[in-house]
Backbone bond lengths (Angstrom), bond angles and torsions (degrees), N, CA, C in turn:
res aa  C-N    CA-C-N  psi(-1)  N-CA   C-N-CA  omega(-1)  CA-C   N-CA-C  phi
1 M - - - 1.464 - - 1.499 110.77 -
2 R 1.253 117.83 131.56 1.527 121.98 178.66 1.455 113.12 -83.89
3 P 1.321 117.48 142.45 1.482 117.96 178.37 1.530 109.46 -68.30
4 G 1.276 119.21 149.74 1.423 126.08 175.62 1.494 111.55 -67.90
5 P 1.347 115.57 169.15 1.468 118.60 176.84 1.526 109.50 -60.60
6 K 1.348 116.09 145.70 1.408 122.73 -178.67 1.536 107.48 -75.14
7 V 1.308 116.34 128.43 1.468 121.35 179.67 1.528 109.92 -91.22
8 K 1.339 116.40 133.11 1.392 120.32 -179.60 1.536 109.25 -72.58
9 P 1.326 120.70 126.71 1.460 122.52 -177.53 1.571 109.67 -65.96
10 V 1.312 114.25 146.81 1.436 122.24 178.74 1.538 109.16 -89.32
11 D 1.316 118.35 129.90 1.440 122.70 177.84 1.502 109.30 -85.47
12 I 1.319 116.30 113.48 1.457 122.13 -176.85 1.570 112.13 -70.24
13 N 1.310 116.45 -13.29 1.477 119.54 176.42 1.494 114.38 -87.54
14 S 1.312 118.47 -13.18 1.491 119.74 -175.08 1.517 113.82 -136.36
15 A 1.318 119.54 -12.34 1.490 122.07 -176.67 1.508 110.84 -65.89
16 S 1.317 114.88 145.02 1.454 121.38 176.74 1.555 110.41 -72.51
17 R 1.267 117.62 169.05 1.477 121.33 176.86 1.444 108.78 -60.77
18 A 1.313 120.10 -42.56 1.443 123.70 -178.95 1.519 111.85 -64.01
19 E 1.314 117.39 -41.65 1.462 121.73 176.09 1.541 112.75 -62.95
20 L 1.309 115.09 -41.87 1.479 119.25 177.73 1.546 110.30 -63.58
21 M 1.306 116.53 -38.88 1.445 122.86 -177.17 1.559 112.65 -69.50
22 K 1.349 117.35 -14.24 1.448 119.81 178.24 1.555 109.59 -81.86
23 L 1.311 117.34 -12.98 1.456 122.11 175.40 1.540 109.72 -69.48
24 P 1.309 117.61 140.08 1.464 118.03 178.50 1.463 114.36 -61.16
25 G 1.355 117.98 128.63 1.456 122.00 176.27 1.492 112.79 87.46
26 I 1.308 117.54 -2.00 1.494 119.31 179.88 1.516 109.71 -101.72
27 G 1.329 115.00 116.63 1.499 120.57 176.05 1.495 108.29 -104.04
28 G 1.382 114.03 -169.50 1.404 120.28 -178.24 1.524 114.73 -61.76
29 D 1.366 117.53 -39.66 1.474 121.12 179.42 1.515 110.85 -63.75
30 E 1.329 117.88 -46.16 1.443 120.46 -179.52 1.532 110.98 -65.60
31 A 1.341 116.31 -42.14 1.487 117.79 178.65 1.488 109.87 -62.50
32 D 1.318 121.46 -40.31 1.437 123.48 178.37 1.501 112.28 -62.80
33 R 1.343 115.92 -39.97 1.464 119.91 178.17 1.531 111.08 -65.83
34 I 1.358 116.76 -39.91 1.453 119.60 179.67 1.524 109.17 -64.78
35 I 1.289 119.31 -45.08 1.457 122.64 179.38 1.500 112.76 -62.93
36 K 1.330 117.20 -41.66 1.459 121.69 -179.30 1.534 113.14 -64.71
37 G 1.359 117.42 -29.58 1.462 121.83 -175.47 1.532 112.93 -88.79
38 R 1.316 119.70 0.50 1.477 123.56 -177.14 1.528 109.96 -63.41
39 P 1.327 115.50 152.78 1.435 130.84 -8.48 1.495 113.33 -83.99
40 Y 1.316 116.53 156.69 1.444 122.27 -179.10 1.528 108.49 -110.26
41 P 1.380 116.88 130.90 1.475 118.73 178.15 1.570 111.42 -72.45
42 S 1.323 115.97 -21.99 1.470 120.92 176.33 1.486 108.09 -158.27
43 K 1.317 115.22 160.31 1.459 118.76 179.39 1.519 113.34 -65.38
44 A 1.335 114.83 -28.38 1.516 119.36 178.62 1.543 112.76 -61.53
45 K 1.344 116.24 -18.31 1.485 120.11 178.20 1.522 109.96 -63.07
46 L 1.335 120.08 -27.66 1.427 123.43 175.45 1.526 111.69 -56.47
47 L 1.292 114.88 -39.94 1.457 122.99 178.92 1.500 110.18 -76.59
48 A 1.339 117.12 -49.98 1.442 122.45 -174.35 1.535 110.44 -63.64
49 S 1.325 118.77 -31.66 1.454 123.69 179.45 1.525 111.72 -91.15
50 Q 1.316 117.13 5.37 1.453 122.70 178.74 1.527 113.27 57.23
51 I 1.364 114.41 34.13 1.454 118.89 174.40 1.522 110.94 -80.63
52 L 1.320 115.19 -31.79 1.466 122.65 171.87 1.495 109.55 -124.68
53 S 1.305 114.68 149.51 1.488 122.69 175.18 1.513 108.31 -69.98
54 P 1.368 117.80 156.75 1.455 118.42 175.97 1.550 113.62 -55.46
55 E 1.294 113.77 -38.83 1.498 117.25 178.95 1.514 112.80 -61.17
56 K 1.363 115.61 -47.65 1.490 118.06 -179.66 1.467 111.20 -68.07
57 Y 1.333 118.91 -37.79 1.438 120.60 178.02 1.521 112.66 -62.36
58 D 1.372 116.10 -45.08 1.453 119.04 178.20 1.492 111.98 -59.71
59 G 1.301 117.61 -35.96 1.515 121.35 178.47 1.538 112.93 -71.42
60 L 1.319 117.14 -24.50 1.498 120.29 -175.65 1.516 114.98 -104.77
61 K 1.308 118.83 -20.26 1.484 119.76 -168.74 1.512 113.82 -53.60
62 G 1.316 118.95 -29.35 1.419 120.29 177.66 1.543 114.98 -81.75
63 R 1.324 115.38 -6.34 1.487 120.57 -175.69 1.540 112.12 -112.02
64 I 1.337 116.95 -2.41 1.479 121.08 -176.22 1.527 109.52 -123.47
65 V 1.346 114.69 154.08 1.482 122.93 169.59 1.515 108.07 -137.86
66 A 1.293 113.71 163.21 1.490 120.66 174.01 1.539 108.74 -123.55
67 R 1.304 115.16 81.09 1.434 119.36 -177.56 1.554 107.60 -71.97
68 Q 1.377 112.63 145.46 1.473 120.73 179.48 1.491 108.96 -101.62
69 P 1.305 117.62 145.17 1.487 120.96 177.56 1.589 108.73 -64.82
70 A 1.323 111.49 144.75 1.455 116.16 176.79 1.542 109.07 -63.72
71 P 1.323 117.72 143.15 1.507 119.36 179.90 1.512 107.99 -63.86
72 A 1.327 115.49 141.26 1.457 121.56 177.50 1.499 109.64 -63.82
73 K 1.310 114.29 139.54 1.496 120.00 177.87 1.508 107.93 -77.49
74 P 1.328 118.65 133.17 1.479 118.59 178.36 1.521 109.43 -65.82
75 K 1.319 114.80 144.93 1.469 120.45 179.26 1.541 105.04 -76.53
76 S 1.325 111.16 131.77 1.509 116.54 177.87 1.518 111.34 -85.13
77 A 1.329 113.49 148.09 1.469 118.71 178.55 1.481 108.75 -70.03
78 P 1.346 119.68 148.59 1.453 120.30 176.62 1.463 111.30 -62.62
79 R 1.325 115.22 141.26 1.480 121.47 -179.29 1.485 109.75 -76.96
80 T 1.310 113.81 142.30 1.456 119.66 173.70 1.512 108.75 -117.18
81 S 1.317 115.57 154.08 1.458 119.30 -174.33 1.498 109.05 -84.94
82 G 1.292 121.32 -11.65 1.498 123.27 178.42 1.486 110.57 84.43
83 K 1.341 119.54 -2.91 1.454 121.58 178.98 1.476 107.10 -91.87
84 S 1.345 116.47 145.83 1.438 121.97 176.91 1.520 111.76 -110.33
């Protein structure tokens, strides 16, 4: 038996309400709770914060990720030519 197509994981920190609701078992109320609790340091925070039940989390943990924003680059000081 061939494996099915790989499903792109949904980022719980940036997905829209509609994208979240495409996940199995996630309705409007759950999607709203997920969005309200952002940002998440990890997907397990959905379980620890009781946003999802253990059963729903177990069914989704392979389909979701909690990507973190890239650290902001420090602003560099303006360059000087060294001439006075």
